[in-house]
C-alpha positions as a printed Julia matrix, in Angstrom:
269×3 Matrix{Float64}:
 63.71   -8.93   36.3
 61.92   -8.9    32.95
 63.86   -9.49   29.76
 63.87   -6.88   27.04
 61.55   -7.65   24.16
 63.31   -8.69   20.96
 63.11   -6.16   18.12
 61.46   -6.95   14.79
 64.89   -7.13   13.17
 65.89   -9.54   15.93
 62.8   -11.63   15.17
 63.74  -11.83   11.49
 67.36  -12.71   12.29
 66.24  -15.43   14.73
 63.85  -16.87   12.14
 66.67  -17.15    9.6
 68.89  -18.79   12.23
 66.15  -21.31   12.97
 65.11  -22.33    9.44
 68.03  -21.6     7.13
 71.75  -21.69    6.61
 71.8   -18.11    5.31
 74.43  -16.13    7.31
 72.94  -13.76    9.91
 74.96  -10.66   10.81
 72.52   -9.33   13.41
 74.19   -9.06   16.81
 72.11  -10.28   19.76
 72.88   -8.91   23.21
 74.96  -11.24   25.39
 72.24  -11.35   28.03
 69.44  -11.71   25.46
 69.78  -14.85   23.29
 67.53  -15.25   20.24
 63.85  -15.48   21.17
 62.53  -18.02   18.7
 58.97  -17.85   20.01
 58.86  -14.13   19.27
 60.28  -14.8    15.79
 57.58  -17.23   14.66
 55.7   -14.55   12.72
 58.78  -14.1    10.5
 59.05  -17.74    9.36
 57.28  -17.0     6.04
 59.93  -14.33    5.36
 62.53  -17.09    5.44
 60.42  -18.96    2.92
 60.14  -15.91    0.68
 63.93  -15.59    0.53
 64.61  -19.32    0.09
 61.79  -19.7    -2.42
 62.81  -16.49   -4.16
 66.31  -17.85   -4.74
 64.81  -21.1    -6.0
 62.41  -19.19   -8.22
 65.24  -17.14   -9.71
 67.09  -20.35  -10.54
 63.91  -21.84  -12.03
 63.28  -18.77  -14.18
 66.94  -18.52  -15.26
 67.16  -22.19  -16.2
 63.88  -21.91  -18.11
 65.12  -18.77  -19.89
 68.21  -20.73  -20.98
 65.88  -23.38  -22.45
 67.25  -26.14  -20.25
 65.1   -29.29  -20.02
 62.13  -28.82  -17.7
 63.29  -31.5   -15.25
 66.71  -29.85  -15.04
 64.99  -26.55  -14.25
 62.96  -28.18  -11.5
 66.0   -29.99  -10.12
 68.05  -26.82   -9.94
 65.19  -25.03   -8.18
 64.82  -27.75   -5.53
 68.59  -28.05   -5.15
 69.11  -24.33   -4.53
 66.32  -24.23   -1.96
 67.78  -27.27   -0.18
 71.2   -25.61    0.01
 69.71  -22.38    1.38
 67.86  -24.26    4.11
 70.72  -26.63    4.84
 68.44  -29.49    3.7
 67.15  -29.57    7.28
 63.56  -30.08    6.15
 64.54  -33.0     3.94
 66.43  -34.44    6.9
 63.34  -34.01    9.06
 61.19  -35.79    6.49
 63.6   -38.73    6.34
 63.84  -38.99   10.14
 60.06  -38.82   10.47
 59.56  -41.58    7.89
 62.15  -43.79    9.59
 60.72  -43.2    13.07
 57.08  -43.61   12.19
 57.75  -46.58    9.93
 60.29  -48.48   12.01
 59.54  -47.75   15.66
 57.4   -49.98   17.85
 56.31  -47.38   20.4
 56.67  -43.63   21.0
 60.04  -43.78   22.79
 61.45  -46.14   20.17
 60.23  -43.89   17.37
 61.85  -40.82   18.97
 65.12  -42.75   19.38
 65.12  -43.64   15.68
 64.28  -40.07   14.69
 67.26  -38.77   16.7
 69.61  -41.34   15.11
 71.91  -39.73   12.52
 71.7   -42.77   10.26
 69.04  -43.0     7.56
 66.93  -46.09    6.97
 64.95  -47.51    4.07
 61.8   -45.56    4.94
 63.76  -42.34    5.01
 65.47  -43.03    1.7
 62.15  -43.85    0.07
 60.51  -40.7     1.48
 63.4   -38.52    0.27
 63.44  -40.06   -3.2
 59.69  -39.82   -3.71
 59.35  -36.3    -2.33
 62.3   -35.02   -4.37
 61.0   -36.56   -7.59
 57.56  -35.09   -6.96
 58.87  -31.6    -6.14
 61.24  -31.53   -9.11
 58.46  -32.67  -11.44
 55.95  -30.14  -10.07
 58.32  -27.19  -10.39
 59.33  -28.41  -13.84
 55.67  -28.55  -14.83
 55.05  -25.02  -13.55
 57.62  -23.74  -16.05
 55.34  -24.97  -18.82
 52.36  -22.85  -17.75
 53.46  -19.85  -19.8
 54.02  -17.6   -16.79
 56.36  -14.63  -16.89
 59.75  -14.84  -15.17
 58.51  -12.54  -12.41
 55.46  -14.76  -11.88
 57.65  -17.88  -11.66
 59.87  -16.29   -9.03
 56.95  -14.92   -7.06
 55.03  -18.18   -7.18
 57.9   -20.3    -5.87
 58.61  -17.71   -3.15
 54.96  -17.72   -2.08
 54.86  -21.53   -2.03
 57.92  -21.7     0.22
 56.54  -18.97    2.51
 53.13  -20.66    2.86
 54.76  -24.02    3.63
 56.69  -22.48    6.52
 53.62  -20.64    7.82
 52.08  -24.05    8.49
 54.56  -24.48   11.33
 52.71  -21.8    13.27
 49.45  -23.69   12.82
 51.1   -26.94   13.92
 52.59  -25.33   17.04
 49.23  -23.77   17.86
 47.21  -26.95   17.28
 49.46  -29.68   18.69
 51.67  -30.13   21.78
 55.41  -30.66   21.5
 56.38  -34.3    21.9
 58.38  -35.4    24.91
 62.01  -35.77   23.88
 61.77  -33.33   20.99
 64.82  -31.07   20.73
 64.44  -28.34   18.11
 60.7   -27.99   18.71
 61.32  -27.1    22.36
 63.15  -23.95   21.24
 59.82  -22.65   20.0
 56.36  -22.51   21.55
 52.69  -21.82   20.95
 52.32  -18.72   18.75
 49.71  -16.08   19.41
 46.69  -15.72   17.15
 48.03  -12.29   16.15
 51.35  -13.84   15.07
 49.51  -16.45   12.98
 47.41  -13.85   11.16
 50.34  -11.45   10.7
 52.47  -14.22    9.22
 49.61  -15.33    6.96
 49.61  -12.02    5.09
 53.28  -12.55    4.19
 52.29  -15.38    1.85
 48.61  -14.79    1.11
 49.19  -11.44   -0.6
 51.96  -12.55   -2.99
 50.2   -15.85   -3.68
 46.94  -14.06   -4.46
 48.84  -11.69   -6.76
 50.75  -14.29   -8.74
 47.85  -16.78   -8.73
 44.31  -15.38   -8.46
 42.68  -15.62   -5.0
 40.63  -18.72   -5.88
 43.77  -20.66   -6.8
 45.5   -19.44   -3.64
 42.56  -20.5    -1.46
 42.36  -23.95   -3.04
 46.11  -24.64   -2.81
 46.4   -23.19    0.7
 43.44  -25.21    1.98
 44.78  -28.46    0.57
 48.22  -27.83    2.09
 46.74  -26.92    5.48
 44.66  -30.11    5.57
 47.79  -32.13    4.79
 49.68  -30.36    7.6
 46.93  -31.04   10.13
 46.68  -34.65    9.01
 50.41  -35.14    9.55
 50.06  -33.49   12.96
 47.31  -35.91   13.93
 49.48  -38.81   12.75
 52.34  -37.49   14.89
 50.0   -37.38   17.89
 49.3   -41.09   17.45
 52.93  -41.96   16.77
 54.92  -39.86   19.28
 52.18  -37.97   21.19
 53.08  -34.58   19.74
 55.17  -32.83   17.1
 58.93  -32.41   16.85
 61.44  -30.53   14.75
 61.62  -33.49   12.37
 57.84  -33.56   11.99
 57.79  -29.82   11.29
 60.43  -30.32    8.61
 58.28  -33.04    7.05
 55.31  -30.64    7.18
 57.27  -28.04    5.21
 58.21  -30.52    2.47
 54.67  -31.87    2.34
 53.33  -28.33    2.27
 55.5   -27.38   -0.7
 54.27  -30.45   -2.56
 50.6   -29.83   -1.85
 50.83  -26.12   -2.63
 52.71  -26.65   -5.89
 50.31  -29.42   -6.93
 47.24  -27.38   -6.03
 48.48  -24.32   -7.89
 49.51  -26.32  -10.92
 46.1   -27.97  -11.17
 44.19  -24.7   -10.8
 46.47  -22.78  -13.16
 46.22  -25.57  -15.72
 42.4   -25.75  -15.78
 40.37  -24.57  -18.8
 38.89  -21.87  -16.54
 42.19  -19.98  -16.86
 42.5   -19.48  -13.12
 45.77  -17.71  -12.42
 48.2   -15.0   -13.32
 49.18  -14.79  -16.98
 50.98  -11.47  -17.04
């Protein structure tokens, strides 16, 4: 007996269930639980919503003339609340496991431990400081409020799209929990999901800036995936969370550098 294919609305609802704490009212059939593999194409949509909320907070705080670092902190804080800080948790667990474990099984055990170690604390502190500073710096680029919101939304969407690349390029590690709910996405899903962030990013930052930032972030994602292969022989939910945080950092840094150049690359509407 073949299961009924999940609708597009079901895909979107499943994606929000997987990567956010935003309430989902969509009702799945009792005999058809959420199909997270089918929903992979919609992961950037989750980023658009989470990043959009963060962008609105960034633009509002900037409009109120709050200090730039406060603006960046509010932006990062709102996005963390919308996602349930699961990506930050994944980054901390990955840092603890990779830094403190002696072998693959030991590293996975540490990553599944609910306690946080010194490597995790350091990774969280550094990544938060960097993200807050980058978003604070973006407010000083002279962009319109709409551009600020759109840029942060596109950054968050692109960072979550990287998960599709990671799932396509690397196997799931033995012992991984969340990652086993997903699977290898189709090439069509990867390309469909890419348009969800490429188009807004190209609009709010000219195509050259989008290509540069996207390429840098993708290289960072693949590098972390290769590191995970050496450490735990595959990727896990924690590693994917770390990829999202790293992706946001690389995208924001790449866009800031290109938008800041004397060549005036970017959107100045």
